[in-house]
C-alpha positions as CSV (number, residue, x, y, z in Angstrom):
1,M,-16.3,-15.2,6.2
2,G,-19.0,-16.7,4.1
3,N,-19.2,-16.8,0.3
4,F,-17.8,-13.8,-1.6
5,N,-16.5,-12.8,-5.0
6,F,-13.8,-10.2,-4.8
7,S,-10.8,-9.4,-7.0
8,I,-7.8,-7.1,-7.0
9,D,-5.6,-7.5,-10.0
10,L,-3.0,-4.7,-10.1
11,P,0.5,-4.2,-11.3
12,V,2.4,-2.8,-8.3
13,R,5.7,-1.0,-8.0
14,S,8.4,-3.2,-6.4
15,E,9.0,-1.0,-3.3
16,W,9.2,-2.2,0.3
17,A,6.8,0.5,1.4
18,N,4.1,-1.1,-0.7
19,V,4.2,-4.3,1.4
20,D,2.5,-2.7,4.4
21,L,0.3,-0.5,2.2
22,L,-1.1,-3.5,0.3
23,R,-1.3,-5.7,3.4
24,T,-3.2,-3.0,5.2
25,S,-5.5,-2.3,2.2
26,V,-6.4,-6.0,1.9
27,Q,-7.0,-6.3,5.6
28,N,-9.1,-3.1,5.8
29,C,-11.2,-4.0,2.8
30,F,-12.1,-7.4,4.1
31,T,-12.6,-6.2,7.7
32,A,-15.2,-3.6,6.4
33,I,-17.1,-6.4,4.6
34,F,-16.8,-9.5,6.8
35,S,-17.2,-10.2,10.5
36,D,-14.5,-12.8,10.7
37,I,-11.7,-10.6,11.9
38,E,-9.3,-13.5,12.4
39,G,-9.8,-14.6,8.8
40,C,-9.2,-11.1,7.6
41,H,-5.9,-11.0,9.6
42,S,-4.9,-14.3,8.1
43,L,-5.6,-13.2,4.6
44,A,-3.6,-10.0,5.1
45,M,-0.7,-11.9,6.6
46,V,-0.6,-14.3,3.6
47,T,-0.8,-11.3,1.2
48,G,2.1,-9.5,3.0
49,E,4.4,-12.6,3.1
50,L,3.8,-13.2,-0.7
51,I,4.5,-9.6,-1.5
52,E,7.7,-9.6,0.6
53,N,8.9,-12.7,-1.3
54,A,8.1,-11.1,-4.7
55,I,10.1,-8.0,-3.8
56,K,13.0,-9.9,-2.2
57,Y,13.5,-12.5,-4.9
58,G,12.2,-10.5,-8.0
59,D,14.4,-9.2,-10.8
60,W,14.1,-5.4,-10.6
61,S,17.1,-4.6,-12.8
62,G,15.1,-4.1,-16.0
63,A,12.9,-1.4,-17.2
64,D,10.1,0.3,-15.2
65,E,7.5,-1.9,-16.7
66,Q,8.8,-4.8,-14.6
67,R,6.3,-4.9,-11.8
68,F,4.9,-7.5,-9.6
69,R,1.2,-8.4,-9.8
70,L,-1.1,-9.0,-6.8
71,R,-4.4,-10.8,-7.2
72,V,-6.8,-11.6,-4.4
73,W,-10.1,-13.3,-5.0
74,G,-12.7,-15.6,-3.5
75,E,-14.7,-18.5,-4.7
76,G,-17.3,-20.0,-2.4
77,R,-15.5,-20.7,0.9
78,S,-12.0,-20.3,-0.6
79,A,-9.9,-17.2,-0.7
80,H,-6.9,-17.0,-3.1
81,V,-3.9,-14.8,-3.1
82,S,-1.6,-14.8,-6.1
83,V,1.6,-12.8,-6.6
84,E,3.7,-12.7,-9.7
85,N,7.2,-11.3,-10.1
86,P,9.9,-11.3,-12.7
87,V,12.9,-13.5,-12.1
88,P,16.2,-13.6,-13.9
89,T,16.7,-16.8,-16.0
90,D,20.1,-17.5,-14.4
91,D,18.9,-17.0,-10.8
92,P,18.1,-20.1,-8.8
93,S,15.6,-18.4,-6.5
94,G,12.5,-19.4,-8.6
95,Q,13.6,-23.0,-8.5
96,E,14.2,-22.7,-4.8
97,V,10.6,-21.7,-4.2
98,L,9.4,-24.7,-6.2
99,Q,11.7,-27.0,-4.2
100,T,10.6,-25.4,-0.9
101,L,6.9,-26.1,-1.8
102,G,7.9,-29.7,-2.7
103,W,9.7,-30.0,0.7
104,L,6.6,-28.6,2.4
105,R,4.4,-31.2,0.9
106,S,6.6,-34.0,2.2
107,F,5.4,-33.3,5.7
108,P,2.1,-34.7,7.2
109,T,1.0,-31.3,8.3
110,P,2.1,-27.7,7.8
111,L,2.8,-27.5,11.6
112,D,5.4,-30.3,11.2
113,A,7.0,-28.5,8.3
114,Y,7.0,-25.2,10.3
115,R,8.7,-26.8,13.3
116,A,11.4,-28.4,11.0
117,K,12.0,-25.1,9.2
118,L,12.4,-23.2,12.5
119,I,15.0,-25.8,13.7
120,E,16.8,-25.5,10.4
121,V,16.9,-21.7,10.5
122,A,18.0,-21.7,14.1
123,S,20.9,-24.1,13.5
124,A,22.0,-22.7,10.1
125,D,25.2,-20.9,9.4
126,R,23.8,-19.3,6.2
127,D,21.9,-16.1,5.7
128,P,18.5,-16.4,7.4
129,G,17.0,-14.2,4.7
130,S,17.1,-17.1,2.2
131,S,15.5,-19.7,4.4
132,K,12.0,-19.6,2.7
133,L,10.5,-19.5,6.2
134,G,7.9,-17.1,5.0
135,L,6.4,-19.7,2.7
136,V,6.2,-22.3,5.4
137,R,4.7,-19.7,7.8
138,I,2.0,-19.0,5.2
139,A,1.1,-22.7,5.0
140,Y,1.0,-23.1,8.8
141,E,-0.3,-19.9,10.2
142,G,-2.6,-19.2,7.2
143,N,-3.7,-22.8,6.8
144,C,-3.0,-22.5,3.1
145,K,-2.3,-24.8,0.2
146,L,0.6,-23.3,-1.7
147,S,1.4,-23.7,-5.4
148,A,3.9,-22.1,-7.7
149,E,4.8,-22.0,-11.4
150,L,7.8,-20.6,-13.1
151,A,7.4,-19.7,-16.8
152,R,9.0,-17.2,-19.2
153,G,10.8,-15.4,-16.5
154,V,7.8,-14.9,-14.2
155,L,7.3,-16.7,-10.9
156,R,3.7,-17.0,-9.7
157,V,3.1,-18.2,-6.1
158,Q,-0.5,-18.8,-5.1
159,A,-2.1,-19.5,-1.7
160,E,-5.5,-21.0,-1.2
161,M,-7.2,-20.9,2.2
162,T,-10.6,-21.9,3.5
163,V,-12.5,-19.0,4.9
């Protein structure tokens, strides 16, 4: 992709239709600018997965001002995607994201973690919707470093990828 400086920083309504709209918008924007189509697809996939997590695990029971925030930017040869969403203080989903990222770092490679997670999901009796497979997919397919922080009722998950 080459060096670029680009930023999207928007509060977005927590609606499932917005996942595809934002994923497609990011992909189309980068495809119009860069010749690395595969890199554009990867960036869009990472964006979509993080948005899906925000909508799925966010706390949308409050007032209309509760929105998730998407930010996409580049620095040199690195692209970053950050998604923030409100989480209820008594809900374990934010801590589960942090634990999943710790689990992911315990593997030598994202591929090893992805294989282990697929086996876990295939053999689990629990709801596959709570597997956190999307985060592991981002690390593997997007070749991303993932980080997260949970503070004051907001979960921020960030992916960094070399482009």
